Structure formats: structure tokens, C-alpha cells
C-alpha positions in Angstrom: -8.3 28.1 -16.0 -4.6 28.3 -15.3 -3.4 27.2 -12.2 -0.5 28.2 -10.6 2.1 25.7 -9.6 2.2 27.2 -6.1 -1.6 26.8 -5.3 -1.4 22.9 -5.1 1.8 21.3 -3.7 0.4 17.6 -3.0 -2.6 15.1 -2.9 -4.1 16.3 0.4 -3.5 20.0 -0.5 -6.2 19.0 -3.0 -8.7 18.1 -0.6 -12.1 19.2 -1.6 -15.6 18.4 0.2 -17.3 19.0 -3.2 -17.2 19.5 -7.3 -17.1 23.4 -6.9 -14.3 23.5 -4.7 -12.4 20.8 -6.3 -12.9 22.9 -9.9 -11.6 25.9 -7.9 -8.5 24.4 -6.7 -7.4 21.8 -9.5 -9.1 23.3 -12.6 -10.9 21.0 -15.6 -10.0 17.8 -16.6 -7.2 17.8 -18.8 -8.9 15.5 -21.9 -7.0 13.9 -24.6 -3.5 15.0 -23.1 -0.9 12.7 -24.1 -1.1 10.8 -20.8 1.3 7.9 -21.3 4.9 9.7 -22.5 3.9 12.3 -19.7 3.6 9.7 -16.9 7.0 7.9 -18.5 8.5 11.5 -18.2 7.2 12.2 -14.8 8.7 8.3 -13.7 5.4 7.9 -11.7 5.4 4.2 -9.8 2.1 2.3 -8.1 1.6 3.8 -5.0 -0.3 0.2 -4.0 3.5 -1.6 -2.8 4.5 -2.8 -6.0 6.2 0.0 -7.4 5.6 -0.9 -11.1 6.0 2.1 -13.6 2.8 3.4 -14.5 3.2 4.2 -17.7 4.2 0.8 -18.6 0.9 -0.8 -17.5 -1.0 2.1 -19.4 0.9 0.9 -22.5 0.2 -2.6 -21.9 -3.5 -2.5 -21.1 -3.9 0.3 -24.0 -2.9 -2.4 -26.7 -6.0 -4.3 -26.2 -9.8 -3.9 -27.0 -13.0 -3.3 -24.4 -10.3 -2.6 -21.7 -11.3 -2.3 -17.9 -9.9 0.1 -15.5 -10.4 -0.8 -11.8 -9.8 2.1 -8.7 -8.4 0.1 -6.2 -9.2 1.6 -2.6 -9.5 -1.9 -0.6 -6.6 -1.0 1.8 -6.4 -4.2 3.1 -3.3 -3.6 5.0 -4.4 -3.1 8.9 -1.5 -0.3 9.5 -2.8 2.0 6.6 -5.3 4.3 6.1 -3.7 6.8 3.5 -6.7 5.2 1.0 -9.8 6.0 3.1 -7.9 9.6 4.0 -7.8 10.0 0.3 -11.2 9.1 -1.0 -12.8 10.8 2.1 -10.5 14.0 2.0 -10.3 14.7 -2.2 -12.3 11.8 -3.8 -12.8 13.9 -7.3 -8.9 13.9 -7.5 -8.9 10.2 -7.5 -12.1 10.0 -10.1 -10.1 12.5 -12.2 -7.1 9.9 -12.3 -9.6 7.0 -13.0 -11.3 9.0 -16.3 -8.1 10.2 -17.7 -6.4 6.2 -17.2 -9.7 5.0 -18.6 -9.3 7.6 -21.8 -5.7 6.8 -22.2 -6.6 3.0 -22.6 -9.5 3.7 -24.5 -11.6 1.7 -21.5 -15.0 0.5 -22.2 -16.0 0.6 -18.5 -14.4 1.6 -14.9 -15.1 0.4 -11.4 -14.4 1.8 -8.2 -13.6 -0.6 -5.5 -13.8 0.4 -2.2 -14.9 -0.5 1.4 -18.4 -0.3 2.4 -19.1 2.3 4.9 -17.9 6.2 4.9 -15.7 5.8 2.0 -18.2 4.3 -0.1 -20.7 7.0 0.9 -17.9 10.1 -0.3 -17.2 8.4 -3.5 -21.1 7.9 -4.0 -21.8 11.3 -3.1 -18.7 12.7 -5.6 -20.1 10.3 -8.2 -23.4 11.8 -8.1 -22.3 15.6 -8.5 -20.1 14.5 -11.4 -23.2 12.6 -13.1 -25.9 15.7 -12.5 -22.8 18.1 -14.2 -22.2 15.3 -16.8 -18.8 15.5 -15.7 -17.4 12.1 -16.7 -16.8 10.2 -20.0 -17.0 7.0 -18.6 -19.5 6.1 -16.3 -17.9 4.3 -12.7 -19.7 1.4 -10.9 -18.6 1.4 -7.2 -17.9 -2.6 -6.2 -17.2 -3.3 -2.3 -14.3 -4.6 -1.2 -14.7 -7.5 1.8 -12.3 -6.9 4.9 -9.3 -8.7 4.7 -5.4 -8.5 4.2 -5.5 -10.0 0.8 -8.5 -8.5 -0.8 -6.9 -5.4 -2.6 -4.5 -8.1 -4.2 -5.0 -7.5 -8.1 -6.3 -10.9 -8.7 -8.4 -10.8 -5.9 -9.5 -7.3 -7.1 -10.3 -8.7 -10.2 -12.4 -11.8 -8.7 -14.5 -9.6 -6.8 -15.5 -7.8 -10.1 -17.0 -10.4 -11.7 -18.7 -11.2 -8.8 -16.2 -14.2 -7.3 -14.5 -14.4 -3.5 -11.9 -11.6 -3.4 -8.8 -14.5 -3.3 -5.9 -13.8 -5.3 -5.4 -16.0 -8.3 -2.9 -18.7 -8.1 0.2 -18.5 -10.5 -0.9 -20.9 -12.6 -4.0 -19.5 -13.1 -2.5 -16.0 -14.2 -0.4 -17.5 -17.0 -4.0 -18.9 -18.5 -6.8 -16.2 -17.7 -6.4 -12.2 -18.0 -8.4 -9.4 -16.6 -12.4 -9.2 -16.1 -13.7 -11.4 -18.2 -10.6 -11.9 -20.1 -10.4 -8.6 -21.0 -7.1 -6.1 -20.6 -7.6 -5.0 -17.4 -5.6 -2.2 -15.4 -5.7 -2.2 -11.6 -4.5 1.0 -9.8 -4.3 2.2 -6.7 -6.4 4.8 -5.8 -3.3 7.2 -4.8 -1.5 6.3 -8.1 -4.7 7.5 -10.0 -4.8 11.0 -8.2 -1.0 11.8 -8.9 -2.4 10.8 -12.7 -4.6 13.4 -12.3 -2.0 16.0 -10.8 0.9 15.2 -13.4 -2.0 15.4 -15.8 -2.4 19.0 -14.8 1.0 20.5 -13.9 3.2 18.1 -15.8 6.0 15.9 -15.4 8.3 18.4 -14.6 6.2 19.6 -11.6 6.0 16.1 -10.4 9.9 15.6 -10.5 10.4 19.1 -8.0 10.3 16.6 -5.2 11.5 12.8 -4.3 14.9 11.9 -5.8 15.8 11.6 -9.6 15.3 7.7 -9.7 12.6 7.9 -7.3 10.4 11.2 -8.0 7.3 12.5 -6.4 5.5 12.1 -3.4 3.9 9.6 -1.3 1.1 9.0 1.6 2.1 7.5 4.8 0.5 6.3 7.7 2.3 7.0 10.8 1.0 5.0 13.9 2.0 3.3 17.2 4.6 5.2 19.5 4.4 8.5 18.3 2.2 11.7 19.6 -0.1 12.2 16.7 -0.7 9.0 14.4 -2.0 10.2 11.0 -1.3 10.0 7.4 0.6 12.5 5.5 2.5 13.1 2.3 5.9 13.5 2.1 8.5 13.6 -0.8 10.6 9.8 -1.7 13.2 9.8 0.3 12.5 11.6 3.3 14.4 10.4 6.4 12.1 8.2 8.5 12.8 10.1 11.7 11.5 13.4 9.6 8.8 11.5 9.5 8.1 10.5 12.7 8.6 14.0 13.7 5.3 14.9 11.3 3.9 13.0 13.8 4.7 14.7 16.6 7.9 12.6 17.3 8.3 9.4 19.2 6.0 9.6 22.5 9.0 7.0 24.1 12.1 5.6 23.5 11.7 3.4 20.3 13.2 0.0 19.6 12.3 -0.4 16.0 10.0 1.0 13.5 7.7 -1.4 11.1 8.2 0.1 7.5 5.7 -0.9 4.3 3.2 -2.6 6.7 2.3 -6.0 7.4 4.7 -7.5 4.6 7.2 -5.1 5.7 10.6 -4.9 7.4 11.8 -3.6 10.9 14.2 -0.5 10.8 16.2 -0.5 14.2 16.1 2.7 16.5 19.6 3.0 15.7 18.4 3.4 11.9 15.9 5.7 11.9 18.0 8.2 9.9 17.4 6.1 6.7 15.7 7.4 3.8 12.4 6.2 2.8 13.0 5.0 -0.8 12.9 1.9 -2.9 17.2 2.5 -3.3 18.0 2.5 -0.1 15.4 0.0 2.2 16.2 -2.3 -0.5 19.5 -2.2 1.3 18.2 -3.9 4.4 15.5 -5.8 2.4 12.6 -3.7 2.4 10.7 -1.1 0.6 8.3 1.6 1.6 5.7 -0.8 0.5 2.0 0.7 1.1 3.2 3.5 2.6 2.8 2.4 6.3 5.3 3.5 9.6 4.7 1.9 12.9 6.7 2.6 15.7 7.4 0.2 18.7 8.4 1.5 21.9 11.2 -0.4 24.4 8.0 -1.0 26.5 6.8 -3.5 23.9 8.4 -6.8 23.7 9.8 -6.6 19.5 8.9 -10.2 19.5 5.9 -10.4 20.9 4.5 -7.7 18.2 5.7 -9.7 15.8 3.6 -13.1 16.5 0.7 -10.9 16.9 1.4 -10.0 13.3 2.3 -13.0 11.8 -0.3 -14.5 13.6 -3.0 -12.1 12.1 -1.1 -13.0 8.6 -1.8 -16.9 8.9 -5.0 -16.1 9.5 -5.8 -14.4 6.6 -4.7 -16.6 3.9 -6.6 -17.5 1.2 -6.1 -21.2 1.9 -5.6 -22.6 -1.5 -1.6 -23.9 -1.4 0.3 -25.8 1.3 2.5 -23.0 2.2 -0.7 -20.9 3.7 -2.6 -23.6 4.9 0.0 -25.1 6.6 3.2 -23.4 6.7 2.2 -19.7 8.3 0.6 -21.3 10.8 3.0 -23.5 12.0 5.5 -20.6 11.4 3.4 -18.2 13.7 2.8 -20.9 16.6 6.7 -21.4 16.6 7.2 -17.2 16.6 4.6 -17.3 19.4 6.3 -19.8 21.6 9.6 -17.9 21.2 7.6 -14.7 22.5 6.2 -16.3 25.4 9.4 -17.6 26.5 8.8 -21.1 26.4 10.9 -22.5 23.9 13.7 -24.4 23.5 17.4 -23.3 21.3 16.1 -24.7 18.4 12.7 -22.8 17.9 14.6 -19.7 16.2 16.4 -22.1 13.5 12.9 -23.6 12.7 11.1 -20.1 12.8 14.1 -19.2 9.5 13.7 -22.5 8.3 10.0 -22.6 8.0 10.2 -18.8 6.6 12.6 -20.7 3.9 10.1 -23.3 3.1 7.0 -21.0 2.1 9.1 -18.3 0.2 8.2 -18.5 -3.5 6.2 -21.8 -3.1 3.1 -20.3 -2.6 0.2 -20.1 -4.7 0.3 -16.4 -4.6 2.9 -13.8 -3.1 1.5 -13.7 0.6 3.6 -16.3 2.1 6.5 -14.3 0.4 5.9 -11.5 2.5 4.9 -13.3 5.6 8.7 -14.5 5.0 10.2 -11.6 4.4 8.7 -10.0 7.6 9.9 -12.7 9.9 13.8 -12.6 8.3 13.4 -9.2 9.4 11.9 -10.2 12.9 14.9 -12.6 13.9 17.5 -10.1 12.3 16.2 -6.9 14.1 15.5 -8.3 17.6 18.3 -11.2 17.6 19.1 -9.3 21.3 15.8 -10.4 22.6 15.7 -13.9 20.9 18.7 -14.5 23.4 16.3 -13.1 26.3 13.8 -15.0 25.7 15.7 -18.0 25.5 16.7 -17.5 28.7 13.3 -17.2 30.1 13.9 -13.7 30.1 12.4 -10.2 28.3 13.8 -7.0 28.5 10.3 -5.1 27.7 9.5 -6.6 30.6 12.6 -6.2 32.9 12.1 -2.4 31.9 8.5 -2.7 33.8 
């Protein structure tokens, strides 16, 4: 079946409720394609947050024997629903990508790691269709991801597949063991797998028609907060943030800032919402698109209070396997909450920043690093609010 490039423009355009519709929209799986060179030419990077070149991960795993491939749909980020949306609307596209990646690394086993409930039901129904049609080359086992911010971290995924608690391995452990039961293991976010399926069908040139030369392609972004119609949208990398907010109906009130990248992300002040959502531009302010999250905060809400809620959540979600998580994050959360409540002394903002520096780079995993990045962004973007709160006042409360 020949597919016109104009028929399918992106991931969400390939939404299909069943295998027949999926085949009609997307065509057969292009087996035995030289996938790794195609992905290298396409410039696809992981859409789970880290942004690592996909071809490189496949190349490394393909060098071993009896590899394992895991589709990661855990989505522990509270502000994100992109993976859930994709798995509910286009499960076959994700499963095609999982099979193609498995073929490319000569995998002996494949897993789909997703939360229990509607998402699991969606993928199980899709898998049942594929088994009935003998569609797949490699059987896929579904493993449920527990709730939790860290459950989708790569080493936590491997632990869960092995039947252990889904917490990240510490950095020392990662140097002495690799993958599921010591086997080469490829863990890819489900959105990344869906992109693999489309690149295999339509080619690297098609993929590069959107995005930037340095960062090609599209990504899914969950837009929420002070917007008129929250939801998940697919946009080209490099799209201005204000254009992404417009897809969600635009701001529902005057904006104070937008959180980009999720709870390990950074704040973008309202005056800078014309910034492009790319690693290049966001990197200039210490941020990145992350897992594709944009949370709009309006002027009716206090930025410090919103940030204190996030840091309190992050402190509660730690794996509790090192001092920075066990002690540092709760201390940072308490200090920021005191500042947000207007009960702090002038030394508290400095103490919050000092705690961020103290935990950064010293954790067993990267959770403290992400929390520290978020806290530094909070102090930088809401510096005027810090001054208000030190006087026992709050700009948001005064407005009301």
C-alpha cells in the first residue's frame, strides 16, 4: 500500500480505534528497513525528557545478545497526559514502533510499561487484535507501572520489569549492572516509538519537514493551567510558546508565568512567552521542553505558593535512598513554604538557594538535580514576589 505524505501529518493524525483503521491510515509495518541509519538521518531524539539521539541508543543495544525492548508509558509527571492520550488514541502506532525497534536490535523480548486502567485496557485490546492477525514478530508483555513521579525513570522501569520496586538505581549500581537481568535493554518513551513507526514509513526527509534543522520533528505537549481549553497538542519543535498556548484557546486570564518541561522544568515569565520551544532557546534560561509540558499560571495565583506546592510534591516523591532526597528536598520544601506563607526572615531566600546548590549533583539519581533546577528558576523568575513576601505581603492577594 502506498501512503501519500499528505494523508498523515503527525502522530495524532494517525489515531485509529482498531487495527483495520490503523492499517488503512498508516499502511503495513515496513519490516527489514535499515532503521538505524534512517533514524540517524531523521535526527529523532527521545521524547521522554532526556532528548538523547534515538539511533545511538539502538546502535549500542544492537551490539549485545538477547536484547530487551521496553516501551515506557509510565508518565509519572503530574502535569503531563501526552502518553496517555497517545496510547488511548493510537496504540497501534506505538506498538508498530516497539516492534520495529525490537527488530532493529534483534530483541528476544518486548514489554509495554503502562499504568493500570484505561491505558492498559487500550493497549491490551490492541495487542489482542494483533495476536489474532499474527501481526507482530515478537510477543509483547504488558507490565503495570505504579503511580509515582519516579516510576518512569529508566532504571526504575528496568526494576519494575524485573519484579522489584520501581525506584531508580543509584549511580554506583548503574556502573555495575545493565538492563533487565543483565541483558542489553532499550527503554524508549512511547511517543518516541510512535515517531519511529512514522519515520520507518515515510522517511527521514518527511520527518525533517517540521521542526528546526538542529531539532527536527514534532512533539506532543500537554497544555494546562490558565488556558481556555486544556489538552494535548502536537507541535513542531521550535514553535513559540505563545502559539502553543493559542492552540489551547489562549490564556484565560493575565499570565504571571508558564512552567515549561514539567515539575523538573523551568518558569518562563509572561513577558517572554514568545520564546521558542526548543532545547537551543530554552537552554539559554536553563530549561528544555522536557517531557512536553506547559502549565500557565495567571496573576490571580501566587508564583511562590505554586512553586512551594510543586517542591512539596517532589520531596514526597523521593526514592529515599540518599541524603539529598531524604533530608535535602524536605528541607528545601519547608523553607520555600515558609517564604510563600510570608512568615520568613530575610535569610530564607538565600537558604533556599543554598539548599538547591547542596543537593544538586549529589543524589543517588537525578531527582534532586531536577528539583534544584526548578527551585533556582522559581527564585529567578519570582524575585519580585520574594520581596513582597519578605514584607508579609503578596501581589496575588493584593489583587484579590
